[in-house]
DRENPA-3360 file (N, C-alpha, C; in nm, 2 decimals, always signed):
BEGIN
1 = XXXXXXXX = +2.80/+0.31/-2.56/+2.77/+0.17/-2.52/+2.64/+0.15/-2.56 ~ +2.62/+0.03/-2.61/+2.50/-0.04/-2.63/+2.47/-0.15/-2.53 ~ +2.38/-0.12/-2.44/+2.34/-0.23/-2.35/+2.26/-0.35/-2.41 ~ +2.28/-0.46/-2.37/+2.19/-0.57/-2.39/+2.11/-0.59/-2.27 ~ +1.97/-0.59/-2.30/+1.87/-0.61/-2.20/+1.80/-0.74/-2.21 ~ +1.80/-0.80/-2.09/+1.74/-0.93/-2.09/+1.68/-0.96/-1.96 ~ +1.58/-1.06/-1.96/+1.51/-1.09/-1.81/+1.64/-1.15/-1.73 ~ +1.64/-1.11/-1.61/+1.74/-1.18/-1.51/+1.70/-1.32/-1.46;
9 = XXXXXXXX = +1.80/-1.41/-1.48/+1.80/-1.54/-1.45/+1.83/-1.57/-1.30 ~ +1.81/-1.69/-1.25/+1.86/-1.72/-1.12/+2.00/-1.69/-1.08 ~ +2.08/-1.74/-1.20/+2.22/-1.74/-1.19/+2.26/-1.57/-1.18 ~ +2.19/-1.48/-1.20/+2.21/-1.33/-1.22/+2.21/-1.27/-1.07 ~ +2.15/-1.35/-0.96/+2.13/-1.28/-0.83/+2.26/-1.23/-0.77 ~ +2.36/-1.28/-0.78/+2.50/-1.22/-0.72/+2.53/-1.09/-0.81 ~ +2.50/-1.08/-0.92/+2.53/-0.95/-0.98/+2.42/-0.84/-0.97 ~ +2.30/-0.89/-0.93/+2.18/-0.81/-0.91/+2.18/-0.75/-0.77;
17 = XXXXXXXX = +2.23/-0.83/-0.67/+2.23/-0.77/-0.53/+2.29/-0.64/-0.51 ~ +2.42/-0.63/-0.57/+2.48/-0.49/-0.54/+2.41/-0.37/-0.60 ~ +2.36/-0.41/-0.72/+2.28/-0.29/-0.79/+2.14/-0.26/-0.71 ~ +2.08/-0.37/-0.65/+1.96/-0.36/-0.56/+2.01/-0.28/-0.44 ~ +2.10/-0.32/-0.39/+2.17/-0.24/-0.26/+2.19/-0.10/-0.29 ~ +2.25/-0.07/-0.41/+2.29/+0.07/-0.46/+2.16/+0.16/-0.47 ~ +2.04/+0.08/-0.52/+1.91/+0.15/-0.53/+1.86/+0.19/-0.40 ~ +1.88/+0.10/-0.30/+1.83/+0.13/-0.17/+1.91/+0.24/-0.10;
25 = XXXXXXXX = +2.04/+0.24/-0.12/+2.12/+0.36/-0.08/+2.09/+0.50/-0.12 ~ +2.07/+0.48/-0.26/+2.03/+0.61/-0.33/+1.89/+0.67/-0.28 ~ +1.81/+0.59/-0.24/+1.68/+0.62/-0.19/+1.66/+0.64/-0.04 ~ +1.78/+0.61/+0.01/+1.80/+0.60/+0.17/+1.68/+0.51/+0.23 ~ +1.68/+0.40/+0.18/+1.60/+0.30/+0.24/+1.65/+0.18/+0.28 ~ +1.59/+0.10/+0.37/+1.65/-0.04/+0.39/+1.53/-0.14/+0.38 ~ +1.56/-0.23/+0.29/+1.47/-0.34/+0.27/+1.53/-0.47/+0.34 ~ +1.47/-0.52/+0.42/+1.52/-0.66/+0.50/+1.55/-0.77/+0.39;
33 = XXXXXXXX = +1.65/-0.83/+0.44/+1.70/-0.95/+0.35/+1.57/-1.05/+0.32 ~ +1.49/-1.08/+0.42/+1.39/-1.17/+0.39/+1.29/-1.11/+0.28 ~ +1.27/-0.99/+0.28/+1.20/-0.91/+0.17/+1.27/-0.92/+0.03 ~ +1.39/-0.91/+0.03/+1.48/-0.94/-0.08/+1.46/-1.07/-0.15 ~ +1.48/-1.16/-0.04/+1.47/-1.31/-0.08/+1.34/-1.35/-0.15 ~ +1.23/-1.27/-0.10/+1.10/-1.30/-0.15/+1.07/-1.24/-0.28 ~ +1.13/-1.11/-0.28/+1.12/-1.05/-0.42/+1.18/-1.12/-0.52 ~ +1.31/-1.15/-0.50/+1.38/-1.23/-0.60/+1.32/-1.35/-0.64;
41 = XXXXXXXX = +1.25/-1.42/-0.54/+1.18/-1.55/-0.58/+1.05/-1.52/-0.66 ~ +0.99/-1.41/-0.64/+0.88/-1.37/-0.72/+0.91/-1.34/-0.87 ~ +1.04/-1.28/-0.89/+1.09/-1.25/-1.02/+1.11/-1.39/-1.09 ~ +1.15/-1.49/-1.03/+1.18/-1.61/-1.09/+1.05/-1.71/-1.11 ~ +0.93/-1.66/-1.04/+0.81/-1.75/-1.05/+0.73/-1.73/-1.16 ~ +0.69/-1.80/-1.25/+0.63/-1.76/-1.38/+0.48/-1.74/-1.34 ~ +0.43/-1.76/-1.22/+0.30/-1.74/-1.18/+0.28/-1.60/-1.12 ~ +0.38/-1.53/-1.10/+0.39/-1.40/-1.05/+0.39/-1.30/-1.17;
49 = XXXXXXXX = +0.33/-1.19/-1.15/+0.32/-1.08/-1.26/+0.43/-0.98/-1.22 ~ +0.54/-1.02/-1.19/+0.66/-0.94/-1.14/+0.78/-0.99/-1.25 ~ +0.85/-0.89/-1.29/+0.97/-0.90/-1.38/+1.08/-0.83/-1.33 ~ +1.19/-0.89/-1.37/+1.33/-0.80/-1.33/+1.41/-0.83/-1.46 ~ +1.44/-0.71/-1.51/+1.53/-0.71/-1.64/+1.67/-0.64/-1.61 ~ +1.78/-0.69/-1.67/+1.91/-0.63/-1.65/+1.97/-0.58/-1.78 ~ +2.05/-0.48/-1.77/+2.12/-0.41/-1.87/+2.27/-0.47/-1.86 ~ +2.33/-0.53/-1.95/+2.45/-0.57/-1.95/+2.54/-0.51/-2.05;
57 = XXXXXXXX = +2.67/-0.47/-2.00/+2.75/-0.40/-2.09/+2.83/-0.49/-2.18 ~ +2.91/-0.45/-2.27/+2.97/-0.54/-2.38/+3.07/-0.63/-2.34 ~ +3.09/-0.64/-2.19/+3.18/-0.74/-2.13/+3.09/-0.84/-2.06 ~ +2.96/-0.82/-2.06/+2.86/-0.91/-2.00/+2.84/-0.89/-1.86 ~ +2.89/-0.76/-1.82/+2.87/-0.71/-1.68/+2.73/-0.65/-1.66 ~ +2.66/-0.68/-1.55/+2.52/-0.63/-1.52/+2.54/-0.49/-1.47 ~ +2.50/-0.37/-1.54/+2.51/-0.25/-1.50/+2.39/-0.17/-1.48 ~ +2.28/-0.24/-1.49/+2.16/-0.17/-1.46/+2.04/-0.27/-1.45;
65 = XXXXXXXX = +1.94/-0.23/-1.35/+1.83/-0.31/-1.33/+1.70/-0.23/-1.35 ~ +1.59/-0.32/-1.37/+1.46/-0.25/-1.37/+1.36/-0.37/-1.32 ~ +1.26/-0.33/-1.25/+1.16/-0.43/-1.20/+1.01/-0.38/-1.26 ~ +0.94/-0.45/-1.30/+0.81/-0.42/-1.34/+0.71/-0.52/-1.27 ~ +0.60/-0.46/-1.25/+0.46/-0.54/-1.20/+0.35/-0.50/-1.27 ~ +0.28/-0.61/-1.31/+0.15/-0.58/-1.39/+0.03/-0.61/-1.30 ~ -0.06/-0.52/-1.32/-0.18/-0.53/-1.23/-0.31/-0.47/-1.33 ~ -0.42/-0.50/-1.26/-0.55/-0.45/-1.33/-0.57/-0.30/-1.29;
73 = XXXXXXXX = -0.65/-0.23/-1.35/-0.69/-0.10/-1.32/-0.83/-0.08/-1.34 ~ -0.89/+0.02/-1.26/-1.03/+0.04/-1.27/-1.04/+0.15/-1.39 ~ -0.94/+0.20/-1.44/-0.94/+0.32/-1.54/-0.94/+0.26/-1.69 ~ -0.87/+0.13/-1.69/-0.84/+0.08/-1.82/-0.89/-0.06/-1.84 ~ -0.92/-0.10/-1.95/-0.98/-0.24/-1.98/-0.85/-0.34/-1.98 ~ -0.73/-0.27/-2.02/-0.61/-0.36/-2.03/-0.53/-0.36/-1.91 ~ -0.44/-0.45/-1.90/-0.34/-0.45/-1.80/-0.26/-0.32/-1.79 ~ -0.22/-0.29/-1.67/-0.12/-0.18/-1.65/+0.01/-0.23/-1.60;
81 = XXXXXXXX = +0.11/-0.16/-1.64/+0.24/-0.20/-1.61/+0.30/-0.09/-1.51 ~ +0.35/-0.13/-1.39/+0.42/-0.04/-1.31/+0.56/-0.06/-1.30 ~ +0.64/+0.02/-1.34/+0.79/+0.02/-1.34/+0.83/+0.07/-1.20 ~ +0.85/-0.03/-1.12/+0.88/-0.01/-0.97/+1.03/+0.05/-0.94 ~ +1.12/-0.01/-1.00/+1.27/+0.02/-0.95/+1.33/+0.04/-1.08 ~ +1.41/+0.13/-1.09/+1.52/+0.15/-1.20/+1.65/+0.19/-1.14 ~ +1.76/+0.12/-1.17/+1.89/+0.17/-1.11/+1.98/+0.13/-1.22 ~ +2.09/+0.24/-1.23/+2.19/+0.21/-1.33/+2.31/+0.26/-1.26;
89 = XXXXXXXX = +2.42/+0.19/-1.27/+2.54/+0.21/-1.21/+2.59/+0.37/-1.25 ~ +2.65/+0.44/-1.16/+2.70/+0.57/-1.18/+2.78/+0.58/-1.31 ~ +2.86/+0.48/-1.34/+2.97/+0.50/-1.46/+2.87/+0.47/-1.57 ~ +2.75/+0.43/-1.58/+2.68/+0.40/-1.70/+2.56/+0.51/-1.72 ~ +2.55/+0.59/-1.62/+2.45/+0.71/-1.64/+2.49/+0.80/-1.76 ~ +2.38/+0.84/-1.82/+2.39/+0.94/-1.94/+2.43/+0.88/-2.07 ~ +2.44/+0.74/-2.06/+2.48/+0.67/-2.18/+2.38/+0.61/-2.26 ~ +2.26/+0.62/-2.19/+2.13/+0.55/-2.26/+2.08/+0.43/-2.19;
97 = XXXXXXXX = +2.15/+0.40/-2.10/+2.11/+0.25/-2.03/+1.97/+0.27/-1.96 ~ +1.95/+0.38/-1.90/+1.82/+0.39/-1.83/+1.70/+0.39/-1.92 ~ +1.73/+0.47/-2.03/+1.63/+0.47/-2.16/+1.60/+0.33/-2.22 ~ +1.71/+0.26/-2.22/+1.70/+0.13/-2.28/+1.62/+0.04/-2.19 ~ +1.64/+0.04/-2.05/+1.57/-0.04/-1.96/+1.42/+0.00/-1.98 ~ +1.39/+0.14/-1.97/+1.25/+0.18/-1.99/+1.20/+0.13/-2.12 ~ +1.26/+0.14/-2.23/+1.21/+0.08/-2.36/+1.17/-0.07/-2.35 ~ +1.27/-0.13/-2.28/+1.25/-0.29/-2.26/+1.14/-0.32/-2.18;
105 = XXXXXXXX = +1.09/-0.25/-2.08/+0.98/-0.26/-2.00/+0.86/-0.22/-2.09 ~ +0.87/-0.12/-2.16/+0.76/-0.09/-2.25/+0.73/-0.20/-2.35 ~ +0.84/-0.26/-2.41/+0.81/-0.38/-2.50/+0.76/-0.48/-2.43 ~ +0.80/-0.51/-2.30/+0.73/-0.62/-2.23/+0.59/-0.60/-2.19 ~ +0.55/-0.49/-2.16/+0.41/-0.44/-2.14/+0.33/-0.45/-2.27 ~ +0.38/-0.40/-2.36/+0.30/-0.42/-2.50/+0.28/-0.57/-2.53 ~ +0.38/-0.66/-2.51/+0.38/-0.79/-2.54/+0.27/-0.86/-2.44 ~ +0.25/-0.82/-2.33/+0.17/-0.86/-2.23/+0.03/-0.79/-2.22;
113 = XXXXXXXX = -0.02/-0.72/-2.33/-0.14/-0.66/-2.35/-0.16/-0.54/-2.26 ~ -0.06/-0.47/-2.21/-0.09/-0.36/-2.11/-0.12/-0.23/-2.19 ~ -0.20/-0.15/-2.14/-0.25/-0.03/-2.20/-0.17/+0.10/-2.15 ~ -0.09/+0.07/-2.04/-0.03/+0.19/-1.98/+0.09/+0.13/-1.91 ~ +0.21/+0.21/-1.92/+0.33/+0.19/-1.84/+0.34/+0.32/-1.75 ~ +0.37/+0.31/-1.63/+0.40/+0.43/-1.54/+0.50/+0.40/-1.45 ~ +0.55/+0.51/-1.39/+0.66/+0.50/-1.29/+0.65/+0.62/-1.20 ~ +0.72/+0.62/-1.10/+0.76/+0.75/-1.01/+0.90/+0.76/-0.99;
121 = XXXXXXXX = +0.93/+0.88/-0.94/+1.07/+0.90/-0.89/+1.06/+1.00/-0.78 ~ +1.15/+1.02/-0.70/+1.15/+1.12/-0.60/+1.18/+1.26/-0.66 ~ +1.11/+1.37/-0.61/+1.12/+1.50/-0.67/+1.26/+1.57/-0.67 ~ +1.35/+1.50/-0.59/+1.49/+1.54/-0.58/+1.57/+1.47/-0.69 ~ +1.52/+1.39/-0.76/+1.61/+1.28/-0.84/+1.60/+1.37/-0.99 ~ +1.69/+1.48/-0.99/+1.69/+1.57/-1.11/+1.74/+1.50/-1.23 ~ +1.85/+1.41/-1.21/+1.90/+1.34/-1.33/+1.81/+1.25/-1.40 ~ +1.72/+1.17/-1.31/+1.65/+1.08/-1.39/+1.52/+1.17/-1.43;
129 = XXXXXXXX = +1.48/+1.27/-1.36/+1.37/+1.35/-1.42/+1.39/+1.42/-1.55 ~ +1.52/+1.44/-1.59/+1.55/+1.51/-1.70/+1.52/+1.39/-1.81 ~ +1.56/+1.27/-1.78/+1.52/+1.16/-1.88/+1.37/+1.14/-1.89 ~ +1.31/+1.13/-1.79/+1.18/+1.09/-1.78/+1.08/+1.21/-1.85 ~ +1.13/+1.34/-1.83/+1.05/+1.44/-1.89/+1.07/+1.44/-2.05 ~ +1.19/+1.38/-2.08/+1.20/+1.38/-2.23/+1.13/+1.26/-2.30 ~ +1.11/+1.15/-2.23/+1.05/+1.03/-2.29/+0.91/+0.99/-2.26 ~ +0.86/+1.07/-2.15/+0.72/+1.04/-2.11/+0.65/+1.16/-2.07;
137 = XXXXXXXX = +0.53/+1.16/-2.04/+0.46/+1.28/-1.99/+0.43/+1.25/-1.83 ~ +0.44/+1.36/-1.76/+0.41/+1.37/-1.61/+0.25/+1.36/-1.59 ~ +0.22/+1.29/-1.51/+0.06/+1.27/-1.49/+0.01/+1.39/-1.40 ~ +0.08/+1.45/-1.33/+0.04/+1.56/-1.23/-0.02/+1.49/-1.10 ~ -0.02/+1.36/-1.08/-0.06/+1.32/-0.95/+0.05/+1.31/-0.86 ~ +0.02/+1.33/-0.71/+0.10/+1.33/-0.61/+0.06/+1.20/-0.54 ~ +0.18/+1.13/-0.49/+0.16/+1.02/-0.42/+0.15/+1.04/-0.27 ~ +0.06/+0.97/-0.20/+0.05/+0.98/-0.05/+0.07/+0.83/-0.01;
145 = XXXX = +0.11/+0.82/+0.11/+0.13/+0.68/+0.17/+0.08/+0.67/+0.30 ~ +0.03/+0.57/+0.35/-0.01/+0.54/+0.49/+0.03/+0.40/+0.53 ~ +0.13/+0.41/+0.62/+0.17/+0.27/+0.67/+0.07/+0.19/+0.74 ~ +0.07/+0.06/+0.71/-0.03/-0.03/+0.77/+0.04/-0.12/+0.87;
% end
């Protein structure tokens, strides 16, 4: 299967929501509806440096999503692109859809003058890590969080 990757439009929200919910189930998190609404609005706002792309199968069905955020860095003179969320339907895994979504974000990052693209995954996500280890280099950094 060759997925068609494109930015998600307002009319794609109904197809995006089940994938967004699947992403949350996978990582065992709950994101409130108000935050989801705010996030979707940011994706659609040209003043925001947040993007949502979708992978569509040959029937036009949305089968994967990826979200990207651009930000400044103290380490680089160019913009940095953070690939925050990547989710592909179970039936589409292993078909190149995840790699195609990452490539699309890399293209978006280049187009927007970014000097680096980075992302994280949970240490237990062995399937994704096999892909990531093949297409990118691990930074060696460990993430810490402090709730505020």
